[in-house]
N, C-alpha and C positions, 0 to 999 in steps of 0.2 A: 903593429900599432893599434890599440883599441879604438873602436869607433866612438866618436864624440857623442855624448848623451844629448838627445833633444829634450829640452826642458819640459814641454807639454806631455811627453811620454814617460817622464822620470818615474812617477808613481807606479804606473803599470809595468814599467821595466823592472823595478825593484821586486814587484810581486812575481813576475816571470822568472827572475833570477833565483828567488827563494824556491820557486817550484822546481827549477832545474837542479838546484843544489840539494834538494830533499830536506831543507830546513823549514818546513811549513809549520805554521801555527794551526791549531785545530779548527779555527774559523776565521773568515774574512768578511768585511763589509765592502762591497763594490758600490761606492757612493758617487752618484752623478748620472746624468742622462746622456752622456756622450756615447752613442751606440757603437761607434767604431772601436773605441778603446775597450768597451765592454766585450765586444765580439772577439777582440784580440786576446783579452784575458781568458775568456771562455774557451777559445780554441787552444790556448796554451794548456789549460787544465785538462781538456779532453785528450790532447796528444800525450800528455805525461801520465795521466792517471786512469783514463778510461779507453782501453783499446777498443776498436770498432766491433770486434766479435764479442765483447762483454758488456756493451753499453745498455743492452736491454735489461741487464740485471744490476749494473753498478751505477747507472746515471738516473737521478731522480730530479724532476722539475716540479716544485711544489709552489703553492701560492697561499699566503696567510689569509687571503680573502676567502679561501675554500677549505683550508686545512689548519687546524689548531696548532699552535707552536708546540704543545705537548706531544702531539702525534709526530711532528717533525723531529723532535729530540728523541722520541722513542725509536724512530726508524734509524736515526744516527747511532744510537746506543746499542742497537741489536745487530750483532755480526751477521753477515750474509753467508748462507751455505753455498752460494753459487760462485761468488767472486771474492778475492782477497781484500778489495778496497771499495768504498762507496763514496760517490760524489753527490752532494745534495745542494742544488741551487734553490734558494728560497726567495721568491718574489713577493710583492705586496707588503714590504716591511712597514709601510705607512700604517697598516692596520694595527701593528703592535703599539703604536703611539697615538691611538685614537682616544676617545673619551674614556674616562676611568683611570684608576691608578695602575692597573695591570700588575699588581704586586705578585700575584701567584705566577704569572707568566715570567716575570723577570727573576723570580726566585728559582723557577725551574731552569732557566738559562744559566744562572750562576751555578746551580748544582751540577748541571751537565759539564760545564767547562772546567769545573774543579777536578773532575775525573772524566775527561773526554775519551771517546773511543779512538785509539790511535789508527784504526783502519777506516776512518771516516773523515771527510772534509765538508764542513758546512760553509756555503757562500751566500750571505745575505745580499740581496740586490736592492739597493736604495735608489731606484731610478725615478723616484718622485722628487728628488733634489735636482736643482740646476746649479752647477758650479761654474762660474765664469773663469776666463783665463786669468784675470786678476782677482784673487780671493778677497781683496779689500772691497770689491764692488759687488759682492754677493748680496742678493736680496735678503732683507732682514728675516723674513719668514723662513727661507731656506737655511739661513745661518742658525736660527734657533733650532730648527729640526736637526741640523748637522751636529750642533753642540749636544743636543739630547742623545743622539746616537753614540757620540764619543763618550758621554758620561755613563751610559748603560752597557754598551758593548765594547768600548775601547779597551777595557782592562783585559778582555779575553781574546778579542778578534783584531787582526790587522786591518787597518783602514787603507783602502786603495781609492785615491781620488781620481775619478773619471771626469776631469774638468774639460771645458771647451779648449780646443787646440788653437794656439795662437797662429796667426796667418803666416808669419815667418817660419815657424816650426813646420807647418803644413807644407810649405814650399820645399823646405829641406828634406822632409820625408819623401816627397815626390822625386827629388833628384837622387837621393840615396837608394830608394827602391828601384828606380830606373837603372842605376848602375849595377845593383845586385842582379837584375834580370838581363844584363848585357845590352841594355838600351841606353838612351840619353835623352834628357828633356832640357831644352834651353831655359835659362833663368827667367827670361821674359814670359815664356810659355807657362812655366810653373806658377809664376805670380798671377798671370791672367786667369789660369784655371782656378786657383784658390780664391781670387777676388770675385770671379763670376759666380762661384758656388757658395760664397759667404762662409768659407772655411768649414763647410759641412763635410766632415771626413768620410762619411759613408758615401756621399755623392761623389766626392773627389776620387775615392778609391775605385768606384764603379766606372766613372768616366775615364780614369787613367787606364783601366784595362782595355777599354775601347780604343783609346788613343795609341796604346802599344800595338794593338793589332792593325790599326790603320797605318801607322808608321812602317810596320814590317811589310804590309801589302804594298805600300807606296814604293818602298825600296826595291821590292821584287820586280815591280813593273818598270822601274827606272833602269835596273840592271839588265833586264831582259835576257836572263839566262847566264849572265856573267857571274863569276864568283863574288860574293860579298866582300868588300874590302873596308867598309866603314860601319861603325856602329849606327844603327837606325836612330835618327833623331826626331823627337817630337817638337815641332816648331810652333811659334805663335800663330801662324796661319792655320795649322792643324787644329789648334784649340778653337779658333774662331769659326772654323768650318764644321767641326764635329760636336761642339758642346752648345746645346740650346741656350743655356743661361748666358754664355758669352754673347750670343746674338741678342738676347734680351737686354744685356747691359748696354749695347749700342742703341737699342730702342729707348731705354730710359734716358740716355744722353740726348736722343732726339726730342723726347717729350720735355726734357729740361730746357732745351733751346726754344721749343714752342711756347712753353709756359712763361719763359723770360722774354718772349716776343723778339728773339734774336733770329731774324729771317735768314741772313746769310749763313749762320752756323747751322740752322735747321736744314736748309737745302743741302749743305755739304754733308751732313750726317745722313740725310736721306739717300744721297747718291752713293755714300759708302755702303749702306744697307743693300741698295739695288745692285751694286757691283759685286757684292759678296753672294748674291743669289742669281738664279737664272733669268730673273726679270719677267718670267711668264705670268699667265693669269693666276695660277695657283700661288705663286710667290707674292704677287700683288695683293691677293685676297688675304694671305697670311699676315702681311704687314698691316692691313686694315683691321683684321681681327685683333691683333695685338694692341693696336692703337685704341680701338673701341674698348677693349678689356681694361687697359690702363686708365682711360678717362672715366670709365665706370667705377674703378677702384677709387680714383680721386674724388668722384662725386660722393661716394659713401663716406670717405674720410672727411670731406668738407661738411657733409650733413651731420655727421656724428661728432664733429669738432675734435677729431683725434689730434693730440699734440705730442704723443710719445709712441715710439715704435712698439712698445710692449702692449699698448692698448689696441693695436691693429688686429691682433689675433682674436680679439673679442668681437670685432665688428665685421670682419671678413671671414666667411665660412671656408671650411676645408675644400680645397680644389679651386678656390677663387683668391688665393693669397699670392703675393709676390715673393720672389726669392729674398732671403734675409738681408742680402747686401743692399736691396733697393728700398727697404722700409723707410728709413730716415729721409732718403732722397725724395720719395713719393709724397711724404708729408709736406716737405718743403715746397714741392711743386704745387700741391693742392692748395696751399695757403696763398699762392700768388693769384688765385682766382677769387674775386671779391664777392661773387654771388653764384647761386645755383644756376641761374640763367646762362652764365658764361660757359659752364661745363656742359649743360644740355645743348647749347648752341654747337659746341665742339662735336658732340655725339651726332647731332643732325647733319653736320658737314661730312662726318665719316660715313654715315648711312647713305647720303647722297652719292659720295664717291664710290661706295661699294656697289650701288645700283648701276652706276656708270661703267665700272670695271666689268661687271657681269653682262653688260650689253655689248661687249666686244668693240671697244673704241679703237681708233687707228693707232693711238699711242698711249699705252697704260702708264708709262713714265710721266707723261704730261699730266695725266689725271692726278697722280700722286703728288707731283710738284705743286699743282694748283691747290690741292687739299692742304698741304703743309703751309703754303703761303697764307691760305685762308685761316688756318688754325693759329698761325703766328702773328696775325693782324688783330688789332683791337677792334672789337665789335662796334659798329656804328648804330646808335639808337635811332630807329626810324619806325614810327608807329604804323605807317601804311604798309611798309615792307614786312614788318612782323605779322600784321594781320593777314596779309596775302599768303605768307609762308604757312601760317597756321591753317588757313583755308585749304591750301594745297595738300597739307599733310592729312587733314580730315578726309 
């Protein structure tokens, strides 16, 4: 019985099917910035058309920012003396649609594809486009760029849409891939992994590899030399233990309770975080670091008046951004704070708790509980206390 098609993978699957059947077109446009699907297509091309011992001669990675389209087409048109087939990946397609009409460039493309070299395959990489899971929600700028590519290259090249993978499809991929590898992942574990990583398939695939190794090692320890009788299973607990973003998700739930001033829920979530860790000094400092980082992010979001998740990437620099799944949630939390002073007060409380933790208190859990209660309590305005606190900080 044929395997059911996963909708988000359909376009790349059709391309790979054409590749295996040998019914390739002379050129393709890999449109979209979904890196996992791009790598999947690239690996399929290399496996089918570029044997490892010939890649130095048959594989070309070019960029239109550095190489003119005329030179790309000339290379494709010229048969190689070393190998029977050439594969040419062409990045920087955005340069072909810059300022100017580019009449000569498109005329050269039309001329080549009217009489293409049957021993060459050109793959244009349009990774400057972002294609959402639902095409109806595509950004207008990206839609205009995509339509322009279809109008100019669509007659000659096959279009492979590398759109964002829908969360349900990502979970299905996990379960099917686990079965192919002789492993098993629980449904709840697959959903948690996808949710924790914001359906980022490159991250999901990377973390999935770690989880498979972890589950196999756990099974070996459990069996202690006995023959394996069950398929190793990746559980929800394994995901929460091994995947950092899953822990971050619990942290964002904690900050949600804090910002909503829900003290009972905040304490319960804190205890969940502590029970999932060793509770030692390094663990406590790690929780404080993540709390401080999150409140700093909220402070910037509040100061810059960010209202949309897409605007976050413009105000938070690389290395200081939250996982994609948390963007909307963090904006909502930041808006609960009415002033900059409320957020800076939270950072002062965290700094004070950090100093206390590093001073080896008798009970680190108590320090964190007191901090969470303080953060989840409305600030009392007291001029004399505020002045005294300021003097102490100086």
